[in-house]
N, C-alpha and C positions, 0 to 999 in steps of 0.2 A: 355898648363900653358903659363901664364899672361905674359907679355914682359915689362917693368916699362912703352914701347911704347906703347904695346897694351893698357894697364892701363889708361895710359894719355890721347888715344883715346877715349878709354868707358867713361871715364869721360867728356869728355867734348859732346861725344854722347846726351849723357842722360842730360848733363844738358842744351845742345844748345834744345834739344826736348821740355823736361820742361819749357826751357825761350819761347819759340816759341807758347807756349800752356798759357804762361800763358799772354804776350801780346793779345794772339786773345779775350783771355778773360778781360782786360785793355780796349783794344776798344769799346766790346759791352757796359759796365760800365758807369752807371754815371758818367763824373768826381763831383770832388773835396772832393767827398765821405771817410767816414773813410774806408772803402770796400776797394776802387781803391788805397785807400793813403797803405792802408797792401798790399795787391797783390803788389803795384807797389814797394815799397820792397825788397820782395819777389823775384821779377820777375830781380831788381837790383844785387840784391845777388849772381841769377844761372847765368845771364850775364855776371857778375866778377868770375866765376865760366869757365865761357865758353873761357872769354880773358885771363884768367892767365892759361888755359890747350894750346889754342892754342896757348900762346906766350912760355912756356915749349915745345912743340912740331916745333917750329918755330927752335928755339934756339937750342936745345938738339937733334931734332929726323928729320929731314925730311922738310926743306925749300922750300917752295910755294910760286912763288911770288905773286899773288891776296891774299892764304891768309896769306902772312902777311901784306900786306897795310890793308887789310877787320878787321886782328887786332887790329892795329893801330886806325881804323878810329871809332869802333867798340867799342871801350874803351875809345876811346876821347870821342864819342857823349854821353857813357851812365854814364859815370862822369859828363858832365858836363850839362846832360838833370835833372842830380839828385840834381847837385847841383841850378842849379836856381831856384828848388822849395824853398830854403833856404833863397838864396841871396833874388827874388823880385824886391822889388824896390830898394831895398839899391845898389843895384848894383855888380859889383866885387868887389871880398876880394885878398886878398892874398895867397889862395886856387885858385881859381881861377885864378892866373897868373903863381902858380907854375906846375896849368894842361896844360894853351897855353905852359907853357915853356917846360913843358914832350916832348909833342907831336910834338915842333919843334925841339927839337932836336934827338925823335927817327927820325922822316922825315928826319933830314939832314946824321942821319946813314943807312939811309934804301933806300938813292937815289943811295949811290955810288954799293951799293951793287945790286938791282935792274939792274943799267946801264953793269954791270959784270955778271950776271945771263944771264938763258935762261926761257924768257917770254915766252913761249910756254909751260907751265906745264899746263894743261887741261884750260888755257884762252889765252884774245888777248891782245896786248900790249896796245893797246887803252885800256881795261877798264882794265887794273890796273892801269895806269898814270891819268885816270878821275877818278879812286876811290882818288890816291894822289892826284888829284886836288881838292875834296871835303876835304880832312881834311887841306888842307892851305885856303880854300873858310872859313872853319869855325874859323880857326885859327883867320884869317882880321876879323871875324866878334867879333871872344871874344878879341882881340884887341881893337879894333874902340870902342867895349863899354866902356872903360875908358874913355873916353871922350863925353858920351851921359847926356845929364843932366837928372837930377832923374825924373824927368816925362815921359821921353820914356823908364823908366827900370820898370815904373808902370804900360805903356803898354804894354811894347814889350815881359816880362819875359811868362807867358803863351807862346805868339806863336817860343819863343824860347823854352823850354821844350815842346810844340809839334813838333819843328820838329825834334828835339836832338831824341829826345825817337823813333821817328816811322823811321827815319831815319836808330838809329841804330839798329831795328828791320828790316826792308824792308835788312841790311847787314849780321846781323846775318842769312834771308833767301837764302841768294845771296848766300851765305857760303855752307849752306845747300845741297840748290838744284844745286851749280857748284861741291860736291863732287857728288853727282849722273848725274849730264844729263853735263858733259864738254862740251857744247857749247856755242854760246855766247850769241844765242835768251836765253837758259833757265835762263843764269848769270844777261842778264837784265832785264828779264820782277818782279824779284823782286821788283826792282827799277822802274821799271816804275808803278809799281801798288803802291807804298811809297809814289812817287810824290803824283799822283790821288788823297790818303788817308789823306797825308797831307792838297795837299788844300783843299779838302771836310773841314778837320779841322777847316781851316785856315779861310774858309769862313762864319761854324758855329760861329767859333768865335767871327768873324765883328761883326755877325747877332746881336750875342747874347746883345754886345757892346751897339747896337744902338740903 
């Protein structure tokens, strides 16, 4: 018999598996094509289901510190990576301000909960706090964008899209592996690989522009 908790877990796992598969497909596709955009929209949809089901599980069923922080990070990155496709050289707008404000509120609410929680539930405190620090770094960048000259936005938006979407994908992979292998090394591996992939795409984008 499916309980509400089990139903939520099933939705989360299925959406996460499909999201990771779509993310792998996006990595292999030529960028900027119609197919890339179509699959990208589907990926964002499944990532949204992953984030919402993770939030429901965290709030109503079981609070796991690492997954709570990853939920905040991945949600912020997915929405930010999707938004920048539409703003491009125009720079941030009202929706971007609301997104950053939401991430800031989520961080402020989460910090005191983490301070009182048992951080040893399948992870380590350094990973949890460094993940929350990643949220802070992205927030600082998003706030700094308001002061960028317009020509900077035209040059940087693709890098921002690459970083945010690939970081969200590696965050989803970290959560998946963290649910299976409760070791620090296993949880760090997707982040390390994600960083290497981001660096490669940054290099390729720089080469394309020269």
